[in-house]
Each structure stands twice: as C-alpha cells, then as structure tokens.
C-alpha positions in Angstrom: 0.0 0.0 0.0 1.3 3.5 -0.9 0.8 6.5 1.3 0.9 9.9 -0.4 1.0 13.6 0.7 0.9 16.7 -1.5 3.3 19.6 -0.8 3.3 23.0 -2.4 5.8 25.9 -2.7 5.7 29.2 -4.4 8.7 29.5 -6.6 10.0 32.9 -7.8 12.0 32.7 -10.9 14.2 35.8 -11.5 15.0 37.2 -15.0 12.3 35.2 -16.6 12.0 36.5 -20.2 8.8 36.6 -22.0 9.4 37.6 -25.6 6.4 39.2 -27.3 5.8 40.0 -30.9 6.5 43.7 -30.2 10.0 42.8 -28.9 10.7 40.8 -32.0 9.9 43.8 -34.2 12.0 46.3 -32.0 15.4 45.5 -33.5 18.4 46.5 -31.3 16.4 46.7 -28.0 17.2 44.3 -25.2 14.5 42.1 -23.6 14.4 42.9 -19.9 13.9 40.1 -17.4 11.2 40.1 -14.8 10.2 37.9 -11.9 7.7 35.1 -12.4 5.9 33.5 -9.4 4.3 30.2 -9.7 3.1 27.4 -7.4 5.0 24.2 -7.7 3.5 20.9 -6.4 5.0 17.5 -5.7 3.7 14.3 -4.2 5.7 12.5 -1.6 5.1 8.7 -1.6 6.0 6.1 0.9 5.7 2.4 0.0 6.9 -1.0 1.2 9.7 -2.9 -0.6 11.3 -6.2 0.5 14.3 -4.2 1.9 12.0 -1.9 4.0 9.9 1.2 3.5 11.1 3.6 0.8 10.4 7.3 -0.1 9.8 8.7 -3.6 9.0 12.1 -4.9 6.7 12.7 -7.9 7.6 16.2 -9.3 5.2 18.4 -11.1 6.0 21.5 -13.1 7.7 23.9 -13.0 10.2 22.4 -10.6 12.1 20.1 -13.0 12.5 22.9 -15.6 13.2 26.1 -13.6 14.8 25.0 -10.4 17.4 22.3 -10.8 19.1 23.4 -7.5 15.8 22.8 -5.6 15.4 19.5 -7.3 18.9 18.4 -6.2 18.3 19.5 -2.6 15.0 17.5 -2.4 16.6 14.4 -3.8 19.9 15.1 -1.9 21.9 14.7 -5.1 25.6 15.4 -4.7 29.0 14.2 -6.0 29.1 11.4 -3.5 25.5 10.4 -4.3 24.7 11.2 -8.0 21.3 9.4 -7.8 20.3 11.1 -4.6 19.8 9.5 -1.2 16.0 8.7 -1.4 16.6 5.6 -3.4 19.3 4.4 -1.0 17.3 5.0 2.3 15.2 2.2 3.6 13.2 2.6 6.9 11.9 0.0 9.3 8.4 1.5 9.6 6.1 3.4 7.3 5.9 6.2 10.0 9.6 6.7 10.0 9.7 7.1 6.3 6.8 9.6 6.4 8.5 11.6 9.1 11.8 11.7 7.2 10.4 13.0 3.9 8.0 15.5 5.7 10.9 17.0 7.7 13.1 17.3 4.6 10.4 19.0 2.5 9.4 21.4 5.4 13.1 22.3 5.9 13.3 23.3 2.2 10.1 25.5 2.5 7.5 23.1 1.1 4.1 23.2 2.9 1.9 20.1 3.2 -1.6 20.6 1.9 -3.2 17.7 3.6 -2.5 14.6 5.7 -1.0 11.4 4.5 -3.6 9.2 2.7 -3.6 5.8 1.0 -3.2 5.8 -2.8 
C-alpha cells in the first residue's frame, strides 16, 4: 500500500524572459527580465519494498524545468550520491519514512496541503 502527501511551494524565478511580438519587431532593443511567481507541487510517496519502507517524490511543473538546485536539494543529489539518497534510504516502519520526507520538505520550505492518505 502506498501513502501519499501533497506539498506546495511558491517559486519565484528571477529574470524570466517573455518575448512578445512587439519585442521581435523592435530591433536592437534588449529584452528585460522580470520575476515570475508560480506554485510548484509535488507528491511524496512512501511504500513497502522487500528491503524496507522507501520514499519517492513525484515532481510536477515547473520544478524540474526552472529550479534544478531545488530538485537536487529535495533528492539530496551530490557528488558522492549522484542518484540522490532517497533511493538508498530504507526505513523499518512506514511512519519513520513519512516523518523523514516530511521533515526534509518542510526544511526546504514546502508546505503540506493535507494529511498522509492511501493511494
């Protein structure tokens, strides 16, 4: 059985450039960047494997496109762990796995929208 929880965070992307038809016609003028704010959502999943309980994150836009640094922090991707630590961590109980992933996401500024529920 899989347990899921939705998390949301408002991402602010600096120097987002939206090129309009008017800017295409204005030769020689630079396109100024602006800030774009958008909600990003992800689903944290905890499920049983023969080795123990495991955590997984299902990413939704725009996280994978606009914030690779945030993506690497969520998955704990580093030089020593290029795949991230989520696939390497196994927990004795479902509750331990749920607490682990909730603490990590809250520390990174993600807010849970609801309680853990069965998928």
